[in-house]
C-alpha positions as CSV (number, residue, x, y, z in Angstrom):
1,M,2.6,-16.0,20.7
2,K,-0.4,-14.1,20.4
3,A,-1.5,-13.6,16.7
4,I,-4.6,-12.4,14.6
5,V,-5.6,-15.8,13.0
6,Y,-8.3,-16.4,10.3
7,T,-9.1,-19.6,9.0
8,K,-11.9,-18.6,6.5
9,Y,-12.8,-15.8,4.2
10,G,-15.3,-13.5,5.3
11,P,-16.0,-10.0,7.1
12,P,-13.7,-8.6,9.9
13,E,-15.4,-10.9,12.5
14,V,-13.3,-13.9,10.9
15,A,-10.0,-12.3,12.4
16,Q,-9.7,-13.7,16.0
17,L,-6.9,-13.1,18.2
18,M,-5.3,-16.4,19.4
19,E,-2.4,-18.0,20.8
20,V,-0.2,-20.1,18.0
21,P,3.4,-21.4,18.1
22,K,6.2,-19.1,17.7
23,P,7.4,-19.5,14.2
24,I,11.3,-21.0,13.8
25,P,13.5,-19.5,11.1
26,K,14.9,-21.6,8.4
27,A,18.4,-21.3,7.2
28,T,18.0,-18.0,4.9
29,E,15.2,-16.4,7.3
30,V,15.4,-14.1,9.9
31,L,12.8,-14.3,13.2
32,I,11.6,-10.8,13.8
33,K,9.7,-9.7,17.0
34,V,7.1,-7.4,15.7
35,Y,6.3,-4.2,17.2
36,A,4.1,-2.4,14.8
37,S,2.1,-3.5,11.8
38,T,-0.7,-2.0,9.8
39,V,-4.3,-3.2,8.7
40,N,-4.6,-2.0,5.1
41,R,-6.6,-2.6,1.8
42,T,-4.2,-5.6,1.0
43,D,-5.2,-7.2,4.3
44,A,-8.7,-6.7,3.9
45,G,-8.9,-7.9,0.6
46,F,-7.3,-11.1,1.4
47,R,-9.4,-11.5,4.2
48,S,-12.7,-10.9,2.7
49,A,-11.7,-12.6,-0.9
50,E,-14.2,-10.3,-2.4
51,Y,-12.3,-10.6,-5.6
52,F,-12.3,-14.3,-6.1
53,I,-9.1,-14.1,-8.4
54,S,-7.1,-13.2,-5.1
55,R,-7.7,-17.0,-3.9
56,F,-5.3,-18.0,-6.8
57,W,-2.7,-16.7,-4.2
58,S,-4.2,-17.0,-0.9
59,G,-5.9,-20.3,-1.3
60,L,-8.9,-21.5,-3.3
61,L,-11.2,-22.8,-0.4
62,R,-9.4,-21.5,2.8
63,P,-6.4,-19.3,3.4
64,K,-3.0,-20.8,3.1
65,F,-1.5,-18.5,5.5
66,S,-3.5,-17.8,8.6
67,I,-1.9,-14.7,9.9
68,L,-2.3,-11.6,7.8
69,G,-0.2,-8.3,8.0
70,C,2.1,-7.5,5.0
71,E,3.5,-4.3,6.7
72,F,5.9,-4.7,9.7
73,A,8.5,-3.3,11.9
74,G,10.3,-4.7,14.8
75,V,13.8,-6.3,16.1
76,I,15.4,-9.4,14.7
77,E,15.7,-12.0,17.5
78,E,17.1,-14.8,15.8
79,I,18.9,-15.5,12.3
80,G,19.1,-18.6,10.3
81,K,22.4,-20.1,9.8
82,G,23.0,-19.1,6.2
83,V,21.8,-15.4,7.0
84,K,24.3,-13.0,6.2
85,E,23.0,-9.5,5.9
86,F,21.5,-9.2,9.3
87,K,22.1,-9.7,12.9
88,N,20.2,-10.1,16.2
89,G,19.2,-6.8,17.5
90,D,18.8,-5.1,14.1
91,K,15.7,-3.1,13.9
92,V,14.3,-3.7,10.6
93,F,11.1,-3.1,8.3
94,G,9.6,-4.5,5.2
95,Y,6.8,-6.0,3.2
96,N,5.5,-9.7,2.9
97,D,2.8,-10.4,0.9
98,K,4.0,-13.9,0.2
99,T,3.5,-15.4,3.6
100,F,2.3,-12.4,5.5
101,G,2.5,-12.7,9.6
102,G,2.6,-9.0,10.7
103,H,-0.3,-9.5,12.8
104,G,1.3,-11.3,15.3
105,E,4.1,-11.1,17.8
106,Y,6.7,-12.9,15.6
107,L,7.2,-13.3,12.2
108,T,9.8,-15.1,9.9
109,I,11.1,-13.9,6.1
110,V,13.7,-14.6,4.0
111,E,16.6,-12.0,4.2
112,T,16.9,-11.2,0.4
113,N,12.8,-10.1,0.4
114,A,11.6,-7.0,0.9
115,L,13.3,-6.1,4.1
116,T,16.0,-3.6,5.3
117,T,17.1,-2.0,8.6
118,M,15.2,1.1,9.8
119,P,16.4,4.4,9.3
120,G,17.7,6.3,12.6
121,D,15.0,8.3,14.6
122,I,12.0,6.8,13.5
123,S,9.2,4.9,15.5
124,F,8.3,1.3,14.8
125,E,4.9,2.6,14.0
126,K,6.1,5.1,11.3
127,A,8.5,2.5,9.8
128,A,5.8,0.1,9.7
129,A,3.6,2.4,7.2
130,L,6.4,3.1,4.9
131,T,5.9,0.2,2.4
132,E,2.3,-0.9,1.4
133,G,0.7,2.5,0.1
134,A,4.1,3.4,-1.3
135,H,5.0,0.4,-3.3
136,Y,1.4,0.4,-4.7
137,A,1.9,4.2,-5.8
138,L,5.5,3.4,-6.9
139,V,4.7,0.4,-9.2
140,N,1.9,2.6,-10.9
141,I,4.1,5.6,-11.2
142,R,6.8,3.6,-12.7
143,A,4.5,2.2,-15.3
144,A,3.3,5.3,-16.3
145,K,6.8,6.5,-17.0
146,I,6.4,9.8,-15.6
147,K,8.8,12.6,-16.5
148,R,9.7,16.0,-14.9
149,G,7.2,18.6,-15.8
150,Q,4.3,16.2,-16.8
151,Q,0.7,16.8,-15.3
152,V,-0.5,14.4,-13.2
153,L,-4.1,14.1,-11.3
154,V,-4.4,11.7,-8.3
155,N,-7.8,10.8,-7.0
156,G,-8.1,9.8,-3.6
157,A,-4.9,11.6,-2.6
158,T,-5.6,11.1,1.4
159,G,-5.2,7.2,1.5
160,A,-2.2,5.2,2.2
161,I,-1.7,5.1,-1.6
162,G,-2.8,8.5,-2.5
163,S,-1.0,10.3,0.1
164,A,2.2,8.3,-0.8
165,A,1.7,9.1,-4.7
166,V,1.5,12.7,-4.4
167,Q,4.8,12.7,-2.6
168,L,6.6,10.3,-4.8
169,L,5.1,12.0,-8.0
170,K,6.9,15.4,-6.6
171,H,10.0,13.6,-6.1
172,F,9.9,12.5,-9.7
173,G,9.1,16.1,-10.6
174,A,5.6,16.1,-11.8
175,I,3.0,18.9,-11.4
176,V,0.5,17.3,-9.3
177,T,-3.3,18.0,-8.9
178,A,-4.7,16.1,-6.1
179,V,-8.6,15.4,-5.2
180,C,-9.6,14.9,-1.6
181,N,-12.5,16.0,0.7
182,T,-12.8,19.3,2.4
183,K,-11.2,18.2,5.8
184,N,-8.1,17.1,4.0
185,V,-7.5,20.3,1.8
186,E,-4.6,21.5,3.9
187,L,-3.0,17.8,4.6
188,V,-2.8,17.1,0.8
189,K,-1.1,20.6,0.2
190,S,1.4,20.0,2.8
191,L,2.2,16.6,0.9
192,G,3.2,19.0,-2.0
193,A,0.2,18.9,-4.3
194,D,0.3,21.9,-6.7
195,T,-3.2,22.1,-6.9
196,V,-6.2,20.7,-5.0
197,I,-9.7,19.8,-6.1
198,D,-12.1,19.3,-3.1
199,Y,-14.4,16.8,-4.7
200,Q,-17.3,17.8,-2.2
201,T,-17.6,21.0,-4.1
202,Q,-16.2,20.2,-7.4
203,D,-16.4,17.2,-9.8
204,F,-12.7,16.9,-10.9
205,T,-14.0,15.3,-14.1
206,N,-15.2,18.8,-15.1
207,T,-11.9,20.4,-15.0
208,K,-10.7,21.7,-18.2
209,N,-7.0,20.7,-17.6
210,K,-5.5,18.0,-19.6
211,F,-3.1,15.2,-17.6
212,D,-0.5,13.1,-18.9
213,F,-1.4,10.5,-16.2
214,I,-4.4,10.0,-14.1
215,F,-4.1,7.8,-11.1
216,D,-7.2,6.7,-9.1
217,A,-5.7,5.6,-5.9
218,V,-9.2,4.6,-4.6
219,G,-10.8,3.0,-7.7
220,K,-14.0,5.5,-7.5
221,S,-13.8,6.7,-11.2
222,S,-13.5,4.9,-14.6
223,F,-11.4,5.0,-17.7
224,G,-14.6,6.3,-19.8
225,Q,-14.9,9.3,-17.1
226,C,-11.5,10.3,-17.1
227,K,-10.7,9.8,-20.9
228,P,-11.7,13.3,-21.9
229,L,-9.1,14.6,-19.5
230,L,-6.1,12.8,-20.8
231,T,-3.5,14.2,-23.4
232,E,-3.4,12.4,-26.5
233,K,-1.1,9.7,-25.2
234,G,-2.4,10.2,-21.7
235,I,-2.3,7.3,-19.4
236,Y,-5.1,6.1,-16.8
237,V,-4.4,3.7,-13.9
238,S,-6.8,2.7,-11.1
239,T,-6.2,0.5,-8.1
240,E,-9.3,-1.4,-8.7
241,L,-10.7,-3.7,-11.3
242,G,-13.2,-1.7,-12.3
243,K,-17.1,-2.3,-13.1
244,N,-17.3,-6.0,-14.2
245,G,-13.5,-6.2,-14.4
246,E,-13.4,-3.5,-17.2
247,N,-9.7,-2.4,-16.2
248,I,-8.6,-5.8,-17.0
249,F,-10.0,-5.6,-20.5
250,Y,-9.0,-2.1,-21.2
251,A,-5.3,-2.9,-20.0
252,L,-5.4,-5.7,-22.7
253,T,-6.8,-3.5,-25.6
254,T,-6.0,0.1,-25.2
255,P,-2.2,-0.3,-25.3
256,V,-2.6,-1.8,-28.9
257,F,-4.4,1.1,-30.6
258,G,-1.8,3.8,-29.1
259,G,-3.2,7.0,-28.0
260,K,-4.8,7.2,-24.6
261,K,-4.3,4.1,-22.7
262,L,-5.2,2.2,-19.3
263,L,-2.8,0.4,-17.6
264,F,-3.1,-2.4,-14.7
265,P,0.5,-3.0,-13.7
266,I,0.7,-6.2,-11.3
267,P,2.2,-4.8,-8.0
268,S,5.4,-6.3,-6.9
269,I,8.0,-5.2,-4.4
270,T,11.9,-5.7,-3.9
271,K,14.5,-4.9,-1.1
272,K,15.7,-2.3,-3.7
273,D,12.5,-0.7,-3.4
274,V,12.2,-0.9,0.4
275,I,15.7,0.7,0.7
276,F,14.5,3.5,-2.0
277,L,11.5,4.4,0.2
278,K,13.9,4.3,3.2
279,E,16.1,6.8,1.6
280,L,13.3,9.1,0.5
281,F,12.2,9.2,4.1
282,Q,15.5,10.0,5.2
283,K,15.8,13.1,2.6
284,G,12.5,14.3,4.0
285,E,10.8,13.6,0.5
286,F,8.3,10.9,1.8
287,N,6.5,10.6,5.3
288,P,3.7,8.2,5.5
289,V,0.5,9.8,6.7
290,I,-1.1,8.0,10.3
291,D,-4.6,8.0,10.8
292,R,-5.2,5.8,13.8
293,Y,-3.7,3.4,16.2
294,Y,-5.1,0.0,17.5
295,K,-3.9,-2.9,19.6
296,L,-4.4,-6.6,18.7
297,D,-7.5,-7.0,20.5
298,Q,-9.1,-4.2,18.3
299,I,-8.5,-5.9,15.2
300,V,-12.2,-6.2,13.9
301,E,-12.8,-2.5,14.6
302,A,-9.4,-1.6,12.9
303,Y,-10.6,-3.5,9.8
304,K,-14.1,-1.9,10.1
305,Y,-12.6,1.6,9.9
306,V,-10.2,0.6,6.9
307,E,-13.0,-0.6,5.0
308,S,-15.4,2.4,5.7
309,G,-13.5,4.2,3.1
310,Q,-13.0,7.1,5.8
311,K,-9.4,6.8,6.9
312,T,-6.6,9.3,6.1
313,G,-3.5,7.5,5.4
314,N,-2.4,4.6,7.2
315,V,-4.0,2.6,10.2
316,I,-1.2,1.3,12.7
317,L,-1.6,-1.9,14.6
318,K,0.4,-1.7,17.6
319,I,1.8,-5.3,18.6
320,A,4.4,-4.6,21.2
């Protein structure tokens, strides 16, 4: 089968299109013919190993799993003898940041992992984009224990994480202020944001409003910058480690003293989460934003675009 393979950490060019053996499902696994995947910050982070700490999951000296792609959508072609939930021909989508594999024509995944059937009337490309940004947003929203009517600010509201966060926060009843650039103001309004701040004309840290939760979905701000904007017991979360890893330090210390605090929850996703996101899509409460489409042989170009910081929503990798 064809797959994007990387055997060492580095820039986009380490990802190469190659022929590799088709995986064989174990007893509790399903074999999926992949029709679409995404290229995202998770894939880029593991490929580059920019944060050395990621190597404790992906391999200290070299990658343990040579085919990236955490998001996928496709059709089950074969099931292990112990599989009970799925059958051949099922259209499925899911998330796999344990062994990855979405950037290949086939992948295997344990049936009890973050995998479920696709909602009706959805493309493989759209289904593939339902999980990565949304589950990061969901983990952080749940950690902040958002209640209906609370004031929330989302910085970076047009990436895969930020655009999902705006929609999920509205589902939970929050009043959302979203920060984005000029060209995406109308898009962010369409996602449900109550107020939009155009960072090209206004510094959001100068706003006089107070927020119960500030979620920096692009990691461009700091706890110090945003602390004055928080309510007395407000919470700040960033998707990045911060300067010199300061967000880890603050996550360990600020909750101890009460008052304003920084949280840094470890992202995780379960089958229940994937089903929850599927149900939100079916209700019309969550719809992943799609920016561009690339083919397998355009993987380097796709990575470069993702890492440019200019993407809006999700970047799709068309496999079949």
